[in-house]
N, C-alpha and C positions, 0 to 999 in steps of 0.2 A: 235344628235349634242351635243357638250359639251360647257358649260358655266362656268364661274368663279363666285363664290359668295363671296362678301366681306361684313363683318358685323361689327358693331361698338357697344361699350359700353356692356351692358348686353346681347345683341344679340350675340356678339362675344363670350362671355363666354358660352352661350348655345351650340354654334356650336363647341366649343373647340379651334379652331384656324381657321384663314382664310388667304388666300383665300381657299375656298373649291371647288373642281371640281364637277360639277353635270351634269350627262348625261340625256338628255331629248329627246323625239321624235321630228322630224322636225315639225315646225309649232306650237310648244308649246309657251304658253304665260307666261308673268311674273307671273300671278296668278298660273299657273300650276307648275312653279318653287317653289313658296311658298308652295303649297300643298305637293310637293315631299320632301321639307325640313321639313315640319310638320310631315310627315310620319317617317322620320329619327330621328327627334328631337321633340318628343311630347311636350317638354317644351315650344315650340313655339305656341302651341295651345292657342287661346285666344288673341294672340298678334297682329293679322293681322290688326285689326282696328286702332291700334296706331302705326303701322310701315309703313313708306313710302318706296317706292322702287325707285331706280335710275338705269337706264341702260346706261352704257358707259358715265357716268357723267351728265346725265340729268334726271330730275324727269320723271318717267314712270307710266302709269296706269297699273293695273293688267291685262288688256285685251291686252296690247301691245305684239306683236309677237316678239319672240327672234330669234336671228340667231347664228349660230356656232361661237364661239369665243367671244361672248358678255360677259361683266362683269355686273352683277346685284348686286347692293349694297342694303343692308338692313339698313334702317335709323330709329333709335328709336326716340321717342319724345325728344325734347330738352327743358330744363327748365332753368330758371335763370333770371337774371335782368339785 
């Protein structure tokens, strides 16, 4: 299956540009997608705990199963007042 990856702020800089197309086996989870991205972009290593994921516009757990055509967004921590 193929999914699209959207990333924001510093995460976008690490990926280079988004959306990124990512091919995964059927039944892959959001966590599997993150692992595949870490393999391609080692600078993501160590950022998993502070990065939230959203699938098709809603917050997703790393165990959520993805489907062909999904968009997975990588959301960095937000600060400010």
